[in-house]
C-alpha positions, 0 to 999 in steps of 0.5 A: 499499500503506497501513501496515497492509498493509506491517506485515501483509507485514512479519509474515509475512516475519518468520515465514517468515524465522524458520521458514526458520531453524529449518528450517536452510535458505538462501534458495537451498534454500527457492527451489529447494525452492517454485520460487521465486526466491531474491530472491522469498524476500527480498522475501517475508522483507523485507515487500516482497512478499506470497506469494499463498495458493498460494505462502504454502502452499508455503512452509509445506510446505518450512518443515515448518509450518503455512501458518496459522502463517505468518499473522499474525492466524489465531492471535492474534484481537486482531491480526486486529480490526486488519486493514482488511476486505480483508485480514481477509477474507481471512485469514479465507477462507484460515483457513477452507480450511485448517480444511476441508482439515485436516477432510477429512485433506488437510493 
């Protein structure tokens, strides 16, 4: 894992932790609501573990936020330019899928 990926994962973790605090959930309760372990929540919040897209959607749903709110780069265009191609492509693909679902009334 390179420095950019570590920083990206750490930012996701900060966003999950902040959303969890706003939702007034403990790590244990968030874990139960998402089917994850408390250890996984801890790892995600610390940036040690990046949640795959399906888990990110489950986390967002349990936290009452949009999945895009948990991802750096979707809301800050200048951030997206700093991502390596493989991360930028993943973020763009995820954003496109979320946009399609929103247009279809599935979100």
